[in-house]
DRENNU-19293 format. One record per residue (C-alpha): residue in one letter; chain; residue number from 1; z negated, x, y. Coordinates in Angstrom, 1 decimal. Layout:
N
- res / chain / n / up / east / north
- A / A / NUM / Z / X / Y
...
//
This chain:
400
- res / chain / n / up / east / north
- M / A / 1 / 11.4 / 20.2 / 1.2
- I / A / 2 / 10.9 / 22.9 / -0.9
- E / A / 3 / 13.7 / 23.7 / -3.8
- Y / A / 4 / 13.9 / 26.4 / -6.6
- R / A / 5 / 16.8 / 26.5 / -8.7
- H / A / 6 / 17.7 / 28.5 / -11.8
- H / A / 7 / 20.8 / 28.9 / -13.7
- L / A / 8 / 19.4 / 30.0 / -17.6
- T / A / 9 / 21.7 / 31.6 / -19.8
- D / A / 10 / 19.8 / 33.5 / -21.9
- L / A / 11 / 17.8 / 31.1 / -24.1
- P / A / 12 / 16.5 / 31.3 / -27.4
- G / A / 13 / 18.3 / 29.7 / -30.9
- D / A / 14 / 17.6 / 26.1 / -32.1
- K / A / 15 / 13.9 / 24.4 / -32.8
- S / A / 16 / 12.2 / 26.7 / -29.4
- F / A / 17 / 11.1 / 25.2 / -26.5
- V / A / 18 / 11.2 / 27.3 / -23.0
- E / A / 19 / 8.6 / 27.1 / -20.2
- I / A / 20 / 9.6 / 27.5 / -16.7
- P / A / 21 / 6.8 / 27.1 / -14.5
- F / A / 22 / 6.3 / 26.4 / -10.6
- E / A / 23 / 2.8 / 25.4 / -8.4
- V / A / 24 / 2.4 / 22.6 / -6.2
- G / A / 25 / -0.1 / 22.8 / -3.7
- T / A / 26 / -1.9 / 19.4 / -2.0
- D / A / 27 / 0.9 / 18.7 / 0.7
- I / A / 28 / 3.2 / 17.4 / -1.3
- E / A / 29 / 3.8 / 13.8 / -2.5
- R / A / 30 / 6.9 / 14.1 / -5.1
- I / A / 31 / 8.3 / 16.1 / -7.6
- E / A / 32 / 11.6 / 15.8 / -8.7
- V / A / 33 / 13.5 / 17.5 / -11.6
- S / A / 34 / 17.3 / 18.0 / -12.0
- Y / A / 35 / 19.0 / 19.1 / -15.0
- L / A / 36 / 22.2 / 19.8 / -16.7
- F / A / 37 / 23.4 / 21.7 / -19.7
- P / A / 38 / 26.6 / 21.5 / -21.5
- T / A / 39 / 27.4 / 18.8 / -24.1
- G / A / 40 / 30.0 / 17.9 / -26.0
- S / A / 41 / 32.3 / 19.9 / -28.0
- E / A / 42 / 29.6 / 22.8 / -26.7
- G / A / 43 / 27.1 / 21.1 / -29.4
- S / A / 44 / 24.1 / 22.2 / -27.1
- V / A / 45 / 21.3 / 19.8 / -26.9
- I / A / 46 / 18.7 / 20.8 / -24.7
- D / A / 47 / 15.4 / 18.3 / -24.9
- I / A / 48 / 13.1 / 18.3 / -21.4
- G / A / 49 / 9.4 / 17.5 / -20.2
- L / A / 50 / 6.8 / 18.3 / -17.7
- A / A / 51 / 3.4 / 19.9 / -18.2
- H / A / 52 / 1.0 / 19.8 / -15.6
- R / A / 53 / -2.0 / 22.7 / -16.4
- G / A / 54 / -1.3 / 23.0 / -19.6
- R / A / 55 / -1.0 / 19.8 / -20.7
- M / A / 56 / 2.3 / 17.6 / -21.1
- R / A / 57 / 2.5 / 14.4 / -18.7
- G / A / 58 / 5.6 / 13.6 / -20.7
- W / A / 59 / 8.7 / 14.0 / -22.6
- T / A / 60 / 11.9 / 12.0 / -22.2
- G / A / 61 / 13.8 / 14.5 / -24.7
- S / A / 62 / 17.4 / 14.7 / -23.8
- E / A / 63 / 17.7 / 10.8 / -22.1
- Y / A / 64 / 17.7 / 11.4 / -18.4
- G / A / 65 / 19.2 / 14.1 / -16.2
- H / A / 66 / 16.9 / 13.7 / -13.5
- L / A / 67 / 12.7 / 12.5 / -13.1
- F / A / 68 / 10.6 / 12.2 / -10.4
- F / A / 69 / 6.4 / 12.2 / -10.5
- A / A / 70 / 4.6 / 10.7 / -7.7
- E / A / 71 / 0.5 / 9.9 / -7.6
- D / A / 72 / 1.3 / 6.3 / -8.5
- R / A / 73 / 4.5 / 6.2 / -10.4
- A / A / 74 / 6.9 / 7.9 / -12.2
- S / A / 75 / 10.2 / 8.5 / -14.3
- A / A / 76 / 9.6 / 6.7 / -17.2
- G / A / 77 / 8.6 / 8.2 / -20.5
- Y / A / 78 / 5.9 / 10.2 / -17.7
- H / A / 79 / 2.4 / 9.3 / -16.7
- P / A / 80 / 2.0 / 9.3 / -13.1
- G / A / 81 / -1.6 / 11.1 / -11.1
- P / A / 82 / -2.4 / 14.2 / -9.6
- L / A / 83 / 0.3 / 16.6 / -8.3
- A / A / 84 / -1.3 / 20.4 / -6.9
- G / A / 85 / -1.6 / 22.6 / -9.4
- A / A / 86 / 0.5 / 24.4 / -12.1
- W / A / 87 / 3.1 / 23.1 / -13.6
- H / A / 88 / 5.8 / 23.7 / -16.4
- V / A / 89 / 9.5 / 22.2 / -17.1
- V / A / 90 / 9.1 / 22.5 / -20.9
- L / A / 91 / 13.3 / 22.3 / -22.5
- G / A / 92 / 13.3 / 21.9 / -25.8
- V / A / 93 / 16.1 / 23.8 / -27.3
- V / A / 94 / 17.0 / 21.4 / -30.3
- K / A / 95 / 20.3 / 23.0 / -30.9
- H / A / 96 / 21.9 / 26.2 / -29.3
- G / A / 97 / 25.7 / 25.7 / -28.6
- P / A / 98 / 27.9 / 28.8 / -28.1
- T / A / 99 / 27.2 / 29.2 / -24.7
- A / A / 100 / 24.0 / 27.3 / -24.1
- W / A / 101 / 22.8 / 27.4 / -20.4
- V / A / 102 / 20.8 / 25.5 / -18.1
- D / A / 103 / 21.0 / 24.7 / -14.2
- L / A / 104 / 17.4 / 23.5 / -13.3
- T / A / 105 / 16.7 / 22.2 / -9.8
- I / A / 106 / 12.9 / 21.1 / -9.0
- R / A / 107 / 12.5 / 19.9 / -5.7
- L / A / 108 / 8.8 / 19.4 / -3.6
- I / A / 109 / 9.1 / 16.8 / -1.8
- P / A / 110 / 5.8 / 17.3 / 1.1
- R / A / 111 / 3.9 / 14.0 / 2.5
- T / A / 112 / 5.0 / 12.3 / 6.0
- K / A / 113 / 3.8 / 9.3 / 7.3
- A / A / 114 / 5.6 / 6.5 / 7.0
- W / A / 115 / 5.3 / 3.0 / 7.9
- L / A / 116 / 5.1 / 0.4 / 4.8
- A / A / 117 / 5.2 / -3.5 / 4.9
- G / A / 118 / 3.3 / -5.0 / 2.2
- D / A / 119 / 0.7 / -7.8 / 1.1
- L / A / 120 / -2.6 / -7.6 / 0.2
- H / A / 121 / -3.5 / -10.9 / -1.5
- S / A / 122 / -1.3 / -12.2 / -4.4
- H / A / 123 / -1.9 / -13.9 / -8.0
- T / A / 124 / -0.6 / -14.0 / -10.9
- E / A / 125 / -0.6 / -16.3 / -14.1
- H / A / 126 / -3.8 / -14.2 / -15.3
- S / A / 127 / -5.6 / -16.7 / -13.0
- D / A / 128 / -3.7 / -19.2 / -11.3
- G / A / 129 / -0.7 / -17.7 / -9.5
- G / A / 130 / 1.5 / -19.5 / -12.1
- A / A / 131 / 4.0 / -16.2 / -12.9
- P / A / 132 / 4.2 / -13.1 / -15.0
- V / A / 133 / 3.4 / -9.9 / -13.4
- A / A / 134 / 7.1 / -8.7 / -13.6
- F / A / 135 / 8.1 / -11.5 / -12.1
- V / A / 136 / 5.8 / -11.3 / -9.1
- A / A / 137 / 6.3 / -7.8 / -8.7
- E / A / 138 / 10.2 / -8.0 / -8.4
- R / A / 139 / 10.3 / -11.0 / -6.0
- A / A / 140 / 8.2 / -9.1 / -4.0
- A / A / 141 / 10.4 / -6.3 / -4.1
- A / A / 142 / 12.9 / -8.2 / -3.6
- G / A / 143 / 11.3 / -9.4 / -0.4
- G / A / 144 / 11.7 / -5.8 / 1.6
- L / A / 145 / 7.9 / -5.4 / 0.4
- D / A / 146 / 6.3 / -1.7 / 0.1
- F / A / 147 / 3.5 / -2.8 / -1.6
- L / A / 148 / 1.8 / -5.7 / -3.3
- A / A / 149 / -2.1 / -6.2 / -4.2
- L / A / 150 / -2.4 / -8.0 / -7.7
- T / A / 151 / -5.7 / -10.3 / -6.7
- D / A / 152 / -6.5 / -12.5 / -9.5
- H / A / 153 / -9.5 / -14.7 / -9.3
- N / A / 154 / -12.4 / -13.0 / -11.5
- T / A / 155 / -9.9 / -11.1 / -13.5
- T / A / 156 / -8.6 / -7.9 / -14.2
- A / A / 157 / -6.1 / -8.1 / -17.2
- Q / A / 158 / -2.9 / -8.5 / -14.4
- N / A / 159 / -4.1 / -4.3 / -13.7
- R / A / 160 / -2.9 / -3.3 / -17.1
- L / A / 161 / 0.1 / -4.6 / -16.7
- C / A / 162 / 1.2 / -3.1 / -13.3
- P / A / 163 / 5.2 / -1.8 / -14.0
- Q / A / 164 / 5.5 / 0.9 / -10.8
- D / A / 165 / 9.0 / 1.8 / -12.2
- N / A / 166 / 10.5 / -1.3 / -10.0
- G / A / 167 / 10.8 / 0.3 / -6.0
- I / A / 168 / 6.9 / -0.7 / -4.8
- L / A / 169 / 3.8 / -0.2 / -5.7
- L / A / 170 / 1.3 / -2.6 / -7.3
- I / A / 171 / -2.2 / -2.3 / -6.2
- P / A / 172 / -4.2 / -2.8 / -9.1
- G / A / 173 / -7.1 / -5.7 / -7.6
- M / A / 174 / -9.5 / -8.5 / -8.1
- E / A / 175 / -10.0 / -11.6 / -6.1
- L / A / 176 / -14.1 / -12.4 / -6.3
- T / A / 177 / -14.2 / -15.7 / -6.4
- S / A / 178 / -17.8 / -17.5 / -5.5
- Y / A / 179 / -19.4 / -20.5 / -4.8
- W / A / 180 / -20.0 / -18.8 / -1.5
- G / A / 181 / -16.7 / -17.4 / -0.5
- H / A / 182 / -14.2 / -15.3 / -1.9
- T / A / 183 / -13.7 / -11.4 / -1.2
- N / A / 184 / -11.1 / -9.0 / -2.5
- F / A / 185 / -11.6 / -5.4 / -4.1
- L / A / 186 / -8.5 / -3.6 / -4.3
- G / A / 187 / -7.5 / -0.1 / -5.7
- L / A / 188 / -9.6 / 0.0 / -8.6
- K / A / 189 / -8.4 / -1.8 / -12.1
- E / A / 190 / -12.2 / -2.7 / -13.0
- P / A / 191 / -14.2 / -2.4 / -10.0
- I / A / 192 / -17.2 / -4.5 / -10.9
- H / A / 193 / -18.9 / -4.7 / -14.6
- D / A / 194 / -19.4 / -8.6 / -14.1
- W / A / 195 / -18.1 / -11.0 / -11.6
- R / A / 196 / -20.8 / -13.9 / -12.0
- C / A / 197 / -22.8 / -15.1 / -8.8
- S / A / 198 / -25.4 / -17.3 / -9.6
- T / A / 199 / -26.9 / -16.8 / -5.9
- P / A / 200 / -25.6 / -16.3 / -3.0
- E / A / 201 / -27.9 / -12.5 / -2.9
- N / A / 202 / -25.5 / -11.7 / -5.9
- V / A / 203 / -22.2 / -11.8 / -3.1
- P / A / 204 / -23.6 / -8.9 / -1.0
- Q / A / 205 / -24.6 / -7.0 / -4.7
- K / A / 206 / -21.0 / -7.4 / -6.1
- M / A / 207 / -19.2 / -6.6 / -3.2
- A / A / 208 / -22.0 / -3.0 / -2.6
- E / A / 209 / -21.3 / -2.3 / -6.1
- A / A / 210 / -17.4 / -2.8 / -6.1
- R / A / 211 / -17.9 / 0.1 / -2.9
- E / A / 212 / -19.8 / 2.5 / -4.5
- A / A / 213 / -16.9 / 2.4 / -6.8
- G / A / 214 / -14.6 / 3.5 / -4.8
- A / A / 215 / -12.8 / 0.1 / -4.2
- T / A / 216 / -11.8 / -1.1 / -0.6
- V / A / 217 / -13.4 / -4.7 / 0.0
- V / A / 218 / -11.8 / -7.1 / 2.1
- I / A / 219 / -13.6 / -10.8 / 3.2
- N / A / 220 / -10.8 / -13.7 / 2.3
- H / A / 221 / -9.9 / -16.7 / 4.5
- P / A / 222 / -13.7 / -16.9 / 6.1
- F / A / 223 / -13.0 / -20.5 / 7.2
- Q / A / 224 / -10.7 / -21.6 / 4.6
- N / A / 225 / -11.6 / -25.9 / 4.0
- S / A / 226 / -13.1 / -25.6 / 0.5
- A / A / 227 / -16.6 / -25.6 / -1.0
- G / A / 228 / -16.4 / -22.4 / -2.6
- G / A / 229 / -13.4 / -20.3 / -0.3
- R / A / 230 / -15.6 / -20.7 / 2.8
- W / A / 231 / -17.5 / -17.4 / 3.5
- Q / A / 232 / -21.2 / -18.1 / 3.7
- G / A / 233 / -23.3 / -15.1 / 2.9
- A / A / 234 / -23.3 / -12.3 / 5.8
- F / A / 235 / -21.0 / -10.2 / 6.7
- D / A / 236 / -22.0 / -6.6 / 5.0
- H / A / 237 / -20.6 / -4.5 / 2.5
- F / A / 238 / -16.8 / -4.7 / 3.2
- D / A / 239 / -14.2 / -2.5 / 5.3
- A / A / 240 / -11.5 / -5.6 / 6.6
- L / A / 241 / -11.5 / -8.8 / 7.6
- E / A / 242 / -8.8 / -11.3 / 6.5
- I / A / 243 / -7.6 / -13.3 / 9.9
- W / A / 244 / -4.3 / -14.4 / 8.5
- N / A / 245 / -4.5 / -16.0 / 5.2
- G / A / 246 / -0.7 / -18.0 / 4.5
- N / A / 247 / 0.8 / -20.1 / 6.8
- W / A / 248 / -1.0 / -20.4 / 10.6
- A / A / 249 / -3.9 / -23.3 / 10.5
- R / A / 250 / -7.1 / -24.3 / 11.7
- H / A / 251 / -8.7 / -22.0 / 9.7
- N / A / 252 / -6.9 / -18.9 / 10.8
- E / A / 253 / -7.6 / -19.8 / 14.3
- E / A / 254 / -11.1 / -19.5 / 13.5
- A / A / 255 / -11.0 / -16.2 / 11.6
- L / A / 256 / -9.4 / -14.7 / 14.6
- A / A / 257 / -11.8 / -15.7 / 16.8
- L / A / 258 / -14.3 / -14.8 / 14.5
- W / A / 259 / -12.8 / -11.1 / 14.3
- Q / A / 260 / -12.7 / -10.7 / 18.3
- E / A / 261 / -16.6 / -11.5 / 18.4
- M / A / 262 / -17.2 / -9.0 / 15.6
- L / A / 263 / -15.0 / -6.4 / 17.7
- A / A / 264 / -17.1 / -7.0 / 21.1
- Q / A / 265 / -20.4 / -6.1 / 19.5
- G / A / 266 / -18.8 / -3.0 / 18.3
- R / A / 267 / -17.9 / -3.4 / 14.8
- R / A / 268 / -14.9 / -1.9 / 14.0
- I / A / 269 / -13.8 / -4.0 / 11.4
- P / A / 270 / -9.9 / -3.3 / 10.9
- A / A / 271 / -8.0 / -7.0 / 10.1
- T / A / 272 / -5.7 / -7.9 / 7.5
- G / A / 273 / -3.1 / -10.9 / 6.2
- G / A / 274 / -2.3 / -12.0 / 3.1
- S / A / 275 / 0.4 / -14.4 / 1.6
- D / A / 276 / -2.5 / -15.8 / -1.1
- W / A / 277 / 0.9 / -16.4 / -3.1
- H / A / 278 / 0.7 / -19.4 / -5.7
- L / A / 279 / 4.0 / -20.1 / -7.5
- K / A / 280 / 2.6 / -23.8 / -6.9
- N / A / 281 / 1.7 / -23.7 / -3.4
- R / A / 282 / 5.4 / -22.6 / -2.0
- R / A / 283 / 4.5 / -19.9 / 0.0
- R / A / 284 / 6.4 / -16.7 / 0.1
- H / A / 285 / 4.9 / -12.8 / -0.3
- G / A / 286 / 4.7 / -11.0 / 3.0
- F / A / 287 / 4.4 / -13.8 / 5.1
- P / A / 288 / 2.4 / -12.7 / 6.7
- A / A / 289 / 2.7 / -8.8 / 5.8
- N / A / 290 / 0.4 / -5.5 / 6.4
- R / A / 291 / 2.9 / -2.9 / 8.1
- L / A / 292 / 0.7 / 0.0 / 7.7
- L / A / 293 / 1.3 / 3.8 / 9.0
- V / A / 294 / 0.3 / 5.5 / 5.9
- E / A / 295 / -0.1 / 9.6 / 5.7
- T / A / 296 / 1.4 / 9.2 / 2.0
- R / A / 297 / 3.6 / 6.8 / 0.0
- S / A / 298 / 0.8 / 6.3 / -2.5
- I / A / 299 / -2.0 / 3.2 / -3.2
- T / A / 300 / -4.5 / 5.9 / -1.8
- G / A / 301 / -2.5 / 5.9 / 1.4
- I / A / 302 / -2.0 / 2.8 / 1.8
- L / A / 303 / -6.3 / 1.6 / 1.1
- Q / A / 304 / -7.2 / 4.6 / 3.3
- A / A / 305 / -4.8 / 3.1 / 6.3
- V / A / 306 / -6.4 / -0.1 / 5.7
- R / A / 307 / -10.0 / 0.9 / 6.6
- Q / A / 308 / -8.9 / 2.8 / 9.4
- G / A / 309 / -7.3 / -0.2 / 11.0
- R / A / 310 / -3.6 / 2.0 / 11.0
- G / A / 311 / -1.5 / -0.8 / 11.6
- V / A / 312 / -0.3 / -4.7 / 12.1
- V / A / 313 / -1.0 / -8.0 / 10.8
- A / A / 314 / 2.8 / -9.5 / 10.9
- S / A / 315 / 4.6 / -12.7 / 10.9
- A / A / 316 / 7.1 / -11.2 / 8.3
- P / A / 317 / 7.7 / -7.5 / 6.7
- D / A / 318 / 11.0 / -7.0 / 9.0
- E / A / 319 / 10.5 / -8.4 / 12.4
- T / A / 320 / 8.2 / -8.2 / 15.3
- M / A / 321 / 6.6 / -5.2 / 15.4
- A / A / 322 / 4.5 / -2.8 / 17.8
- W / A / 323 / 3.9 / 0.8 / 17.9
- P / A / 324 / 1.8 / 3.2 / 19.7
- E / A / 325 / 3.8 / 6.1 / 21.3
- D / A / 326 / 2.6 / 9.6 / 21.7
- G / A / 327 / 1.2 / 10.3 / 18.4
- L / A / 328 / -1.3 / 7.6 / 18.9
- R / A / 329 / -2.1 / 5.1 / 16.3
- F / A / 330 / -4.3 / 2.0 / 15.9
- G / A / 331 / -7.2 / 2.3 / 14.9
- D / A / 332 / -7.8 / 5.8 / 17.4
- T / A / 333 / -9.3 / 6.3 / 20.5
- A / A / 334 / -7.8 / 7.3 / 23.4
- T / A / 335 / -8.3 / 6.1 / 27.6
- H / A / 336 / -4.3 / 5.2 / 28.3
- A / A / 337 / -2.1 / 3.8 / 25.6
- G / A / 338 / 1.9 / 3.8 / 25.7
- L / A / 339 / 3.1 / 0.8 / 23.2
- R / A / 340 / 6.4 / -0.3 / 22.9
- L / A / 341 / 7.2 / -3.6 / 20.8
- T / A / 342 / 10.5 / -5.0 / 19.4
- G / A / 343 / 11.7 / -8.1 / 17.6
- L / A / 344 / 11.0 / -10.0 / 20.5
- A / A / 345 / 12.4 / -13.3 / 21.3
- P / A / 346 / 12.6 / -14.7 / 24.7
- G / A / 347 / 9.9 / -16.6 / 25.8
- D / A / 348 / 7.5 / -14.7 / 23.7
- E / A / 349 / 3.9 / -14.3 / 25.0
- V / A / 350 / 2.5 / -10.5 / 24.4
- R / A / 351 / -1.2 / -10.9 / 25.6
- V / A / 352 / -3.6 / -7.7 / 25.7
- V / A / 353 / -7.0 / -8.9 / 24.9
- S / A / 354 / -9.9 / -6.8 / 25.5
- A / A / 355 / -13.7 / -6.9 / 24.2
- R / A / 356 / -14.1 / -9.0 / 27.6
- G / A / 357 / -11.0 / -11.2 / 26.0
- P / A / 358 / -7.4 / -12.0 / 27.4
- E / A / 359 / -6.7 / -9.5 / 29.7
- A / A / 360 / -3.1 / -9.9 / 30.7
- L / A / 361 / 0.1 / -11.9 / 29.7
- H / A / 362 / 3.4 / -10.4 / 29.1
- T / A / 363 / 6.7 / -13.2 / 29.0
- A / A / 364 / 9.3 / -11.3 / 26.9
- Q / A / 365 / 13.1 / -11.2 / 28.4
- A / A / 366 / 14.5 / -9.1 / 26.4
- P / A / 367 / 14.2 / -8.3 / 22.2
- E / A / 368 / 11.8 / -4.9 / 23.5
- M / A / 369 / 9.0 / -4.2 / 25.8
- A / A / 370 / 7.1 / -1.0 / 26.5
- L / A / 371 / 3.7 / -1.2 / 27.8
- D / A / 372 / 1.5 / 1.5 / 29.1
- L / A / 373 / -1.8 / 0.4 / 28.9
- T / A / 374 / -5.4 / 2.1 / 30.6
- L / A / 375 / -8.1 / 1.5 / 28.6
- T / A / 376 / -11.2 / -0.2 / 30.7
- S / A / 377 / -13.3 / -1.7 / 28.0
- A / A / 378 / -14.5 / -1.1 / 24.4
- F / A / 379 / -10.7 / -1.6 / 22.8
- L / A / 380 / -7.2 / -3.0 / 23.5
- R / A / 381 / -5.3 / -5.2 / 21.1
- I / A / 382 / -2.2 / -7.0 / 20.9
- E / A / 383 / -1.2 / -10.0 / 20.0
- V / A / 384 / 2.5 / -11.6 / 20.3
- W / A / 385 / 2.7 / -15.5 / 20.2
- R / A / 386 / 6.3 / -17.5 / 19.9
- G / A / 387 / 4.5 / -21.2 / 21.3
- P / A / 388 / 1.7 / -22.1 / 18.8
- Q / A / 389 / 2.2 / -20.0 / 16.3
- P / A / 390 / 1.7 / -16.0 / 16.1
- R / A / 391 / 4.1 / -13.6 / 15.3
- L / A / 392 / 1.6 / -10.5 / 15.5
- F / A / 393 / -1.8 / -9.1 / 15.6
- T / A / 394 / -2.0 / -5.2 / 16.2
- N / A / 395 / -5.6 / -3.5 / 15.6
- P / A / 396 / -6.7 / -2.3 / 18.1
- I / A / 397 / -7.2 / 0.9 / 19.9
- W / A / 398 / -10.4 / 2.1 / 20.7
- A / A / 399 / -12.1 / 3.3 / 24.1
- D / A / 400 / -12.2 / 7.1 / 24.5
//
């Protein structure tokens, strides 16, 4: 952390401004600003705001003594966005008391890797979710999630209402819902111009359009037992495959088998999961959960981790988990891999799966387990099962 402290006493008179410059590098993830001035009988009134590259990014008067900025969220009254560049704390001296002074602290918090948990498939009242965006966000945050994607069917209206100041990152999205399958477009408020697909060929065209615009594209529940929900097109123009949708069922087993087949063919397709939450289907956000190792706590960082396969699909946001050791990450290439598993129950089956299929089976005897693996095939990944129910699927580590 970089910290700057200022004690300002040489303030101008009433109805004036003071600017305190500071520079933010590309390695900074969060800006925090705190200030204090004498009020009450001293009679000072000193407002505050911040400017970035000569343009105001917000102003809150003297309402708050502590402010923060990040790429995707900021204190009320301020605009989130890029952080790098020249900044100024702007003080507005409304009234100069007899002994006016300001104590100002600027803290620059660098980017650090972190494991975040979230849900990449959910709905609101803007399609058939049955609940307002604020309710959905509060419910997901109360369930321990760090992020939630809003993926209403063929609409982006929900993305205009994303409140980013409630402790959870809301990822703008849309579920392209066609007669030939469903796919999520994540990360953009308006990923495509027109969602309508009149022919099967239109579906990959829309996917390519969204991807070209910068969206992360995930094919959803490819074997869902409905005419429109079942994937009926080619597996092109996408970044990840949803292998676990809602409660574990037959269509998820088929998606898992398809994913394994793709991996064995050498296609480096990351896996995701999603609750596909609707108020009427009695599911819970984060069941299943995506647990991702991110480079930065931002929507950009989360979706980059999705595309690179930097995580696992878990039954819950805070239960069974696996971590590579010695700086290795899921999605990396290696010849050996040390893994640590936690949240196990006695009798859980830990399966080691390669391009050839299941390679080894370990039975948990304690809550934790360590594995030392040698890659003799194109990849290795881990599955944890508790009876007929899965607890965890890791993305692969690839052979070097």
